[in-house]
Steps between C-alpha positions, in 0.01 A plus 500: 500500500143595401252215551349489156669629189492476122750536215562846384531391127402756240443431131565165346682229702747246332520161667733217389462151639815295407612169618622137454388149577739220574367216297775256589682550829804291400567746219658747744760620249221626275251648749741650762647753251143608407417552873826676578459716182170627632676621813785649305258698281319634811823619648597666177169686486514607864849653439365693204160653586498698173423169317151525642443215755290654782455209732488116506357210699667165498260201514491136487197305377625157585831334566544500122377849390661839588403836378527876542227752488660820361366854476643722235491871416384425145469227231771700304748468789424136544548430118817713509644288773394174343680597171801684645822344368687611812249342742543155660157402357643515154776253583277271697228498222761420232630206713149375557430521125816311413413217747139486364622486145737213592204316671662504832230669693198316377324344794767614749406861589208721408508871480204737464401873528183699481485870454200717592457877423204595725329834435407719784156406622574128455706439814450565864674390821448496878748417767418448869791549748752435226805685394517599141471177294438418140327786311552726815867424498525595136291818515483607864226458761230732614232481761196309369280815543698681231362260239180375656392256760346250254650324200251669264618841626874404440418364151330833432790710605663698213841681541478694183817321384326209326437486126188670387455710805 
């Protein structure tokens, strides 16, 4: 393992943060399917790399809040998965919407997501004595010197793949 590395991302990077918050622990029958559904979708995506998920990091923000940082090939592939009738996400989202319309989720479990499409030149990464993680797990890992020792150098890197290059 090289001591200091950076992510080998080129062009724009698509990052999805998606998660849930248990608002009421006694409502297990409502929040547990949401939590298990997150894992099921990740397994589905891992079995079918053509859908576009490159890498993921599972995180917890508190005993109540769980989320996944996901790195995608493109926003088009992310949207295609989110709307694909054959994907588990479609079934899970339909169930969640039915429960929400019936007023059964209100105050019990929270769900959220944030999506970022980051143009080249607007991200950088450094890893010290780490295996490929996060952005590097999604796009590969190169010695730090290939992109620059300092953050300003890595931000200035252009692969020729980004828009407007």
